[in-house]
N, C-alpha and C positions, 0 to 999 in steps of 0.2 A: 498549587491547584493544577491537576492534570487537565488537558484539554479534551473535550468531547469530540469524537470523530464519528462521522456518519458512514454507514455501510448499506449495501444491498443485503438482503437476507442471504443470498448465495455467497457473497464475499465474507460475511461474518461467519457463516458456517464453515468455510474453508479454514479460517483462523482457529475456530473451535476444534475442528478435526485435527489440525496440526498440533494444537496444545494437548489434546487427548493422547495422540500418538507419542509425543515426547514424554508425557507423564507415565505412560504405561510401558511401551516397548523401549523407548529411549532410556528410561531409568533402569529397566531390567537389564538391557545390554551393558550399560556402564557398570552396574553392580557385578555382573559376570566378569567383566574385564578387570575390575579391581580385585575380585576374589582370586582370579587366575594369577594375577601379578603377585598378590600377597603369598600365594602358595609357593612362589619361586624363591622364598627365603628373605634374606636381609633387605629390609625396606629402605635403609639409608643409602644403598647403592643400586636401587632398582629403578631403572629408567622407565620401564613399562608401567610400574606403579605410579610414578610421578605423572606420566602422560595420561593414564586413566583418571587420576585425580583432577588433572587440568581439564580433561574432557568433561568430567562431572561438573566442574565449576561453570564451564561454558554452557552446558545443558541447563543447569539450574538458572543461569542468567537469562537464557532464552525463554524458559518457562515463565519466569517472573515478568519478562517483557510482554509476552503474549497474554498473561493474566491481566496485566495492566491495560492492554489494548481492549480485551474483552470487557473488562470492568467499566471502561469509559465509552464503549461503543453504543451507538444508537442506530436502530434500523430505520431507514428512510421509507416512507410510504409514497410510491410514485404518484398516487392520485392527489397528494397534497402539494405537488410541485407546481409553482407558478411558471408557465412557459412564456410569459411576456418578457422575462429577462433571464439571463444565463445564471444558473445556480448548479449546485452539485446534482448529479444525475441527468442534467440537461444534455441532449444530443444537439450539438451546435454545428451548423454548416457555415464554414467561413471561406472567404476568397482572399488569397494573397494579392494585395494591391499592386505589387511590382510585376508579377508575371501572370496573374489571372488564374493560377492553379487553385482548385477548390479542394477542401478537405472537410471531413466530418469527424468530430471527436465527441466522445461522451466524457463528461467530467466526473471523476470518481475520487474516492479517498486515496491517499498515498499507497496503501497496501493493495488496493484493487487495480491500480494503474497497470496497463499492459498496452504499449504502443502498437504491437502487432495486431491487437484486437480493436484498435482505435479508441482506447481508454487512456485519458491523461489525467494526472493528478491535479486537484484544485490548488496544490502547493507549487506546481511547476510554473515557470514564467508565463507560458501561454495560458494556462488555467487561471492563474491570478489575474492576468490581463483581461480575460473574457468575463470574469464574474461580475454580475450586476448589469452587464451591457444588454442592449436590446437590438432587435432586427433593424438593419439599416445603419447602425452605429459603425463608425470607423475607429479602430483602435491601433495605437502604436505600442508595440511590446518590445521591451529590451530582452533579447535572447543572447546566448553565448556568441553567436555569429554577428551580432549587431542589432540595430533596430529594424523591426519588420512591421509593416502596416497590413491590417486585415479588415475586411468588411464582413459584418455578420449578416448572412443571407437567411438563415432559418434557425429557429429554436424549437426543439420538440423533446419527446421522451424516447428513451431507448426502445 
């Protein structure tokens, strides 16, 4: 059973757009590469043909992966999110207990995560550690650099 993943409308649309592009332009480009390589003669010793067929295999695998994601995707309705505890799409303001530095993160699906935009995955160590917690809670999270303590200062919506 494949797991259901939750997305914003914008995030799911990006995946659908990429899938459409791969199915149309991507497949067309690969077909041209294969045809050009085939025109060059003996296929048994044709490295271009082999490379184009490999690229076609990778493209089809990527298309299958994206189709699976889209098939299992659910769009989140921000109005249905409970802001009394941390959940996906929550914007969480936390304070590092060791140095007092404050951060704000929005918890998203793995595919929508973008640290530069302050979006972290619910699958990341910090994301997992914050899920279900409430304002005022102190959490200790195991990260690659060791254990870190955070205090949850605020929970809202993006």
